[in-house]
N, C-alpha and C positions, 0 to 999 in steps of 0.2 A: 170410100174415104172413111177413116176412123178418126173420131174426135172425142174429147172429153167435154161434157156439159156440166153445169152446176146443178147437182142433184138437190140442193137445198134452196136454190133460187127459183123464182117464178118469173115468167115473161122474159123480156130482153131488155138489158140496160147496157150503157156504155160509159166509158171514162177514158182518161189518158193515163198511160203508164210509161215507165222507162226502166231500162236495165241499169242497175247500179252495182258495182263491185268495189272492192277495196282499191282497185287500180284505175277505174274509169267510170264515167257516167254517160249513158247513151242519150239519144234524142227521144223526145216524147212521141208516142204513137198511140192511135186509137185501139182500145181493147174492149171486147164485148163479153158480157156475161149472158149466157143463154140457159134458161131453165129447162128441165126435162119436159115441162108442159108446153114449151114453145118450139122445140127442135123440129118436130114433124112439119109444121106449117112453114117454118123458115127454110127447111130443106127443099120443100116443093117449090117455093119461090125462087130457089137457086138452081132448079132443074134436077134435084135429087129426090129419092124416096128413102124413108127411114126403114132400113132392113132389119135392124135389131138394136136392142138396148140392154145393157147388163149393169146391174148395180154391184159394185165391189166396195164393201164397207161404206165410206162416205163419198165415193166417186162413182160417176155414171159414165160409161163408155158406150158410144153409139157407133153403129156402122151405117153409112149412107151409100146408096148405089145410084148410078145415073138413071134418071127416069126414062 
């Protein structure tokens, strides 16, 4: 699995978000922010291992593999 994590955030936090465009407004849904310091332990709890993490400017992309 490839995912983007919040490179400037720490830990895990959540909030509700919704998609809004000039033509429609979507329903609210839960959204999580996961910091680079928390992704490895979160991955393990979901049955994955952190395979790699790459910082690209202000973005952090991680690759997770099945444990």
